[in-house]
C-alpha positions in Angstrom: 0.1 -0.4 -0.1 2.7 2.1 0.8 4.7 2.1 -2.6 1.3 2.4 -4.5 0.6 5.6 -2.7 4.3 6.9 -3.5 4.0 5.7 -7.2 0.5 7.7 -7.1 2.0 10.6 -5.6 5.2 10.4 -8.0 2.9 10.4 -11.0 0.4 13.0 -9.5 3.4 15.8 -9.1 5.4 14.4 -12.1 2.1 15.3 -14.1 1.3 18.6 -12.7 5.1 19.6 -13.3 5.9 18.4 -16.9 2.7 19.0 -18.2 1.7 22.7 -18.6 -1.4 21.4 -20.3 -2.9 20.7 -17.0 -2.6 24.1 -15.8 -3.7 25.6 -19.0 -6.6 23.5 -19.3 -7.8 24.8 -15.4 -7.0 28.4 -16.8 -9.4 27.9 -20.0 -11.9 26.4 -17.6 -11.7 29.5 -15.4 -11.7 31.7 -18.5 -15.2 29.6 -19.6 -16.4 30.5 -16.6 -15.8 33.8 -16.8 -17.5 34.1 -20.2 -20.4 32.1 -18.7 -20.9 34.7 -15.8 -21.0 37.6 -18.0 -23.4 35.9 -20.3 -25.7 35.4 -17.4 -26.6 38.7 -16.7 -25.3 42.3 -15.5 -22.5 42.8 -13.3 -22.5 45.3 -10.4 -19.4 47.9 -10.8 -16.9 47.7 -7.9 -17.7 49.1 -4.6 -21.4 48.9 -4.8 -23.4 47.2 -1.8 -26.8 46.7 -0.8 -28.1 48.6 2.5 -31.0 47.0 4.1 -30.7 48.6 7.2 -33.6 50.6 7.3 -35.9 47.5 7.7 -38.1 46.9 5.0 -36.8 48.7 2.3 -33.4 48.0 0.6 -31.1 50.4 -1.6 -28.1 50.1 -3.2 -25.0 52.1 -2.1 -22.5 53.3 -4.2 -18.7 53.0 -3.6 -17.2 55.5 -1.3 -13.6 57.4 -1.2 -12.4 58.8 2.2 -16.2 58.7 3.4 -17.7 60.2 0.5 -20.3 58.2 -1.7 -19.3 58.3 -5.5 -22.6 58.8 -7.1 -26.2 58.6 -5.9 -28.4 56.0 -3.7 -30.5 53.6 -5.7 -33.9 52.9 -4.0 -34.7 49.2 -4.6 -37.9 48.8 -3.1 -38.7 46.1 -0.9 -36.3 43.8 0.6 -36.4 40.5 -1.4 -38.4 42.2 -4.1 -37.3 42.0 -7.6 -35.1 44.6 -7.8 -33.3 43.7 -4.6 -32.9 40.5 -6.0 -31.6 41.4 -9.3 -28.8 43.6 -7.4 -28.1 40.9 -5.2 -27.4 38.7 -8.4 -25.1 41.6 -10.0 -23.2 41.7 -6.7 -22.7 37.9 -6.8 -21.7 38.0 -10.5 -18.9 40.8 -9.5 -17.8 38.9 -6.8 -17.4 35.6 -8.7 -15.4 37.5 -11.6 -13.2 38.8 -8.9 -12.3 35.4 -7.7 -12.0 34.1 -11.2 -9.7 36.8 -12.1 -7.4 36.0 -8.6 -7.4 32.4 -9.5 -6.5 33.1 -13.2 -3.7 35.3 -12.3 -2.0 32.8 -9.9 -2.3 29.8 -12.5 -0.8 32.1 -15.0 2.0 33.1 -13.0 2.7 29.0 -12.3 2.6 28.5 -16.1 5.2 31.2 -16.9 7.3 30.7 -14.1 7.1 27.5 -12.3 7.8 27.9 -8.5 8.9 24.6 -7.5 9.9 21.2 -9.3 10.8 18.2 -7.3 14.2 16.7 -7.7 14.7 14.4 -10.3 12.0 15.3 -12.5 12.8 17.5 -15.0 12.2 17.5 -18.9 15.9 16.4 -19.9 16.2 12.9 -17.5 14.7 10.0 -19.5 12.0 7.9 -17.6 
């Protein structure tokens, strides 16, 4: 069992290190996911948030710089109303796109400049 586990670990590490297509596949998957999210509907601009502190009614708050709002607050009618739910989806799409961008940057950096390669696993050594 121990030998089988080590062979599997060797194969998995070898696959990741020596096959950039593994990372390229993941990058392509993220880019497709980004296209799917953008096609699913509008995306909120950075900094916009929903405020439901008023109780029954929701509003979209613009981003703030040094305590001052940039733009005007938008009334969204009742909490859980159609406009409120639309803005929730816009913000969820924005947050998902930000996470995808963060991951894609990391993967692209690993493709461009690998940060680690185990000893004995280089492309010039015959296996």
